[in-house]
C-alpha positions as CSV (number, residue, x, y, z in Angstrom):
1,M,7.9,56.3,-5.5
2,A,10.6,57.9,-8.3
3,A,8.6,61.1,-7.7
4,A,9.4,60.8,-4.2
5,V,13.4,59.7,-5.5
6,R,14.4,62.5,-7.6
7,S,12.3,65.4,-4.6
8,T,14.5,64.4,-2.4
9,G,17.7,65.4,-4.6
10,L,19.8,62.7,-2.6
11,F,20.3,60.3,-6.1
12,D,19.7,61.0,-10.2
13,L,17.2,58.1,-10.8
14,S,17.1,55.7,-14.0
15,V,14.2,53.3,-14.4
16,R,14.2,50.1,-16.5
17,F,11.6,48.0,-17.4
18,S,12.3,43.7,-16.6
19,D,10.2,40.3,-17.7
20,R,10.9,38.8,-14.9
21,T,8.2,37.1,-13.0
22,H,8.8,35.4,-9.9
23,P,10.4,37.8,-7.2
24,F,13.9,36.8,-6.5
25,D,14.3,36.2,-10.7
26,D,17.5,38.4,-11.3
27,P,16.0,41.8,-13.5
28,L,19.0,42.2,-14.7
29,A,20.2,38.9,-16.4
30,E,19.6,39.3,-19.7
31,E,20.3,42.9,-19.5
32,A,23.3,43.8,-22.2
33,D,23.4,47.5,-21.8
34,L,26.1,48.5,-18.3
35,P,24.8,52.4,-17.3
36,E,28.2,54.8,-18.5
37,E,29.1,54.7,-14.7
38,P,27.9,51.9,-12.2
39,Y,25.1,52.4,-9.7
40,D,25.4,53.8,-6.3
41,V,22.6,51.9,-5.7
42,I,19.7,49.6,-7.2
43,V,16.4,49.1,-6.3
44,I,14.5,46.2,-7.0
45,I,10.6,46.5,-6.8
46,P,9.6,42.6,-8.3
47,R,6.5,40.9,-9.4
48,G,4.2,39.5,-6.4
49,I,4.0,43.4,-3.9
50,D,0.2,43.8,-5.5
51,D,-1.3,39.9,-5.2
52,G,1.2,39.8,-1.7
53,S,3.9,36.7,-2.8
54,A,6.4,39.4,-2.4
55,D,6.9,41.2,0.3
56,A,10.2,42.9,-0.2
57,I,11.5,45.6,-2.4
58,W,15.1,44.8,-2.6
59,I,17.6,47.8,-1.9
60,V,21.0,46.4,-3.1
61,T,24.7,48.5,-2.6
62,N,27.2,48.0,-1.2
63,I,27.1,51.5,0.7
64,L,27.4,50.0,4.3
65,P,26.8,51.3,7.1
66,W,30.1,50.4,8.9
67,A,31.6,50.6,5.4
68,S,31.2,53.3,4.0
69,P,29.2,55.4,6.7
70,A,29.1,58.3,4.8
71,G,26.8,56.9,2.1
72,W,24.5,55.6,4.4
73,P,22.6,58.4,5.7
74,A,21.1,58.3,2.1
75,V,20.4,54.0,1.6
76,A,18.6,54.6,5.1
77,A,16.7,57.5,3.6
78,L,15.6,55.6,1.0
79,Q,14.4,52.7,2.7
80,E,12.5,54.9,5.3
81,M,11.0,56.2,1.4
82,I,9.9,52.6,0.2
83,N,8.9,51.7,4.2
84,Q,6.1,55.0,3.8
85,V,5.2,54.2,-0.2
86,F,4.7,50.6,0.2
87,A,2.8,51.0,3.9
88,G,1.5,47.4,4.5
89,L,2.4,46.2,0.8
90,A,6.0,46.1,1.3
91,T,9.4,46.9,2.7
92,G,12.2,47.8,1.6
93,V,15.4,45.7,2.7
94,N,18.8,46.6,2.3
95,P,21.9,43.8,2.5
96,S,22.5,44.7,5.8
97,A,19.6,43.7,6.7
98,D,19.1,40.3,4.7
99,L,21.9,38.0,1.9
100,W,19.6,38.4,-1.1
101,P,19.9,42.1,-1.6
102,A,24.4,41.2,-0.7
103,F,24.8,38.9,-3.3
104,A,22.9,40.8,-5.8
105,A,25.2,43.7,-4.7
106,S,28.7,41.0,-5.4
107,L,27.4,40.0,-8.4
108,Y,26.3,43.4,-10.0
109,R,29.7,44.7,-8.7
110,V,31.7,41.9,-10.9
111,Q,28.9,42.3,-14.2
112,G,29.5,46.3,-13.5
113,W,26.3,48.0,-12.5
114,V,27.5,48.9,-9.3
115,R,30.0,49.7,-7.6
């Protein structure tokens, strides 16, 4: 997936790994190194995709179709890419469709992770 994201040229990519074990655990909860500039989008691929205990890949962003129409096509493209890469295992879920990524976007904005 990382190679596919890089190949689009829509996003710069940074990868971080977390030791969290539950799909709803906050993977950045104990991360101390904030980025120099907040991210536009954070994609959380939770544990459990492989064994079927999780079926959503969280797209955490404050870019929303009604608030940021210019940025929304990139988020929609990312969601479609996730859906293709993880076909049958998981789907990309963004803040306009689910409260968890919306909540995470709000939290990460206050913490300095996302714009």
